[in-house]
C-alpha positions as a Markdown table, in Angstrom:
| # | Residue | x | y | z |
|---|---|---|---|---|
| 1 | Unk | 153.0 | -132.9 | -114.8 |
| 2 | Unk | 149.6 | -133.1 | -116.1 |
| 3 | Unk | 148.6 | -135.9 | -113.7 |
| 4 | Unk | 149.6 | -133.9 | -110.7 |
| 5 | Unk | 147.9 | -130.6 | -111.9 |
| 6 | Unk | 144.8 | -132.1 | -113.2 |
| 7 | Unk | 144.0 | -135.5 | -111.6 |
| 8 | Unk | 141.2 | -137.5 | -113.2 |
| 9 | Unk | 140.3 | -139.6 | -110.1 |
| 10 | Unk | 139.5 | -139.1 | -106.6 |
| 11 | Unk | 137.5 | -136.4 | -104.8 |
| 12 | Unk | 136.1 | -133.5 | -106.9 |
| 13 | Unk | 133.7 | -132.2 | -104.2 |
| 14 | Unk | 134.8 | -130.6 | -100.8 |
| 15 | Unk | 138.5 | -130.5 | -101.9 |
| 16 | Unk | 140.8 | -128.6 | -99.7 |
| 17 | Unk | 141.9 | -125.2 | -101.1 |
| 18 | Unk | 145.6 | -125.2 | -102.1 |
| 19 | Unk | 146.5 | -122.2 | -100.0 |
| 20 | Unk | 145.3 | -124.0 | -96.8 |
| 21 | Unk | 147.7 | -126.8 | -97.3 |
| 22 | Unk | 150.9 | -125.0 | -96.2 |
| 23 | Unk | 148.9 | -123.4 | -93.3 |
| 24 | Unk | 147.8 | -126.7 | -92.0 |
| 25 | Unk | 151.3 | -128.2 | -92.3 |
| 26 | Unk | 152.9 | -125.3 | -90.4 |
| 27 | Unk | 150.2 | -125.5 | -87.7 |
| 28 | Unk | 150.8 | -129.2 | -87.4 |
| 29 | Unk | 154.5 | -128.6 | -87.0 |
| 30 | Unk | 154.1 | -125.9 | -84.5 |
| 31 | Unk | 151.5 | -127.9 | -82.4 |
| 32 | Unk | 154.0 | -130.8 | -82.5 |
| 33 | Unk | 156.8 | -128.8 | -81.2 |
| 34 | Unk | 154.5 | -127.3 | -78.5 |
| 35 | Unk | 153.3 | -130.6 | -77.5 |
| 36 | Unk | 156.8 | -132.0 | -77.3 |
| 37 | Unk | 158.0 | -129.2 | -75.2 |
| 38 | Unk | 155.2 | -129.8 | -72.7 |
| 39 | Unk | 155.8 | -133.5 | -72.7 |
| 40 | Unk | 159.6 | -133.0 | -72.2 |
| 41 | Unk | 159.1 | -130.5 | -69.4 |
| 42 | Unk | 156.5 | -132.9 | -67.6 |
| 43 | Unk | 159.1 | -135.8 | -67.8 |
| 44 | Unk | 161.9 | -133.6 | -66.4 |
| 45 | Unk | 159.7 | -132.3 | -63.6 |
| 46 | Unk | 158.6 | -135.9 | -62.8 |
| 47 | Unk | 162.1 | -137.1 | -62.8 |
| 48 | Unk | 163.2 | -134.2 | -60.3 |
| 49 | Unk | 160.4 | -135.2 | -58.0 |
| 50 | Unk | 161.5 | -138.7 | -57.9 |
| 51 | Unk | 165.1 | -137.8 | -57.1 |
| 52 | Unk | 164.0 | -135.7 | -54.2 |
| 53 | Unk | 166.4 | -133.6 | -52.1 |
| 54 | Unk | 170.0 | -134.6 | -52.2 |
C-alpha cells in the first residue's frame, strides 16, 4: 500500500486535493444523468412530432 499512499512519480505540484475527488465524481454522475434525461426527452418529443395526429 505504500505505492498508493506515497507515489514516487508523477505530478507533485498542482495535485488535486483528495476531498475534491468524490465531489467531482458525484457532480459528473449528476450532470450525466441530467444530460441523458434532457436527451431522452428531446428524442421522445421529436418522435411525437413526427408521428403527428392519429
